[in-house]
N, C-alpha and C positions, 0 to 999 in steps of 0.2 A: 753781156756788157753791157749793151744798150738799153736793157730794161732792170733799171734797180729792183726791181720788184720779184725777179725770178730767183728763186732759190732752191737747193736741192740738200735733202736728208743725205750724208753718205756717211761711210763707215770702214774702217779696215775690215778687209773681208780675213784675214787669219784670225782675228780675236772672234770669227765664227766659225771658220774652217781651216783650222793651225797647217795642214797642208796644200793649202792653195797657192797654186802658181800659174806665171804664165811663159809660155814658151817663148823664147829668146826670139826663133824664126817669126812670128807674129811680130814683134816690134820691129824688127829689122826691114820687113816687110815697108813698115809705113813711116818709119824715122831716119834720120841721119844721124841717131845720137851715140856719143861715145857709151854703149853698154857696158864696157870693162869697168868704167872709172867714173860717171856720171850715178848721181845720187838719187835714183828713184822713188816715188810714191805713189802706192796704190789704193784706191779709194770703189769702193762697188755703191751705185745708187739705190735708197732704200725705198719704196713707196709703202704708204702709208693710207690706206682707203677711208674715206672719211666716214666716221662713225663705227670704224670697225677695225681698231690699230692691233686686236690681235690677230691679225689674218696681214699683217706685214710681209712685204717679202722684198729681196735683193736682187739685183742683177747681175750675177754672177760670171756671163756668158761676156758683159761689157765692159769691163773696166774702165774707170777714169785712170790713167797713168800720167805721172807728173813728172817733169825732168826737175828735178829743186834748183841746179847749176843754172839751167839756161830760163828757167822760170816758162817754160812751153809744157804744154798737155794735150791729150787729146783721150775720145774715148775709143777703146780700141775693142773692135769685134773679134772673139778667138774665132777663129775656124776649127770646125772639128771638134768642137768641145763638147765634153760632158757634162759640164755646169750648165746650170737653168738660169735664165733670164727671170724666173718667178720663184728664187729657193726661199721657202719659208724660214724665217726667224723664229718664231715662236712656235715649236713642233707638240 
């Protein structure tokens, strides 16, 4: 928020991996949100190497989770996850 030039490319992980899920227990350890009733959005950060966009990856291991009602968010690091922090987007 302090640097207006800072930005990230993000995408909905379900668009790439339809069965992508976050364990409720991972969220419960980090936030006091009403997980049953609050509307949450999830995004993954995309890395696009300079000069080599074909090698772009997404961090499925540390998604951004946004609570739309509270307008709060965090980057959640999934514990004991099989997801990669460098999931190739173009196979």
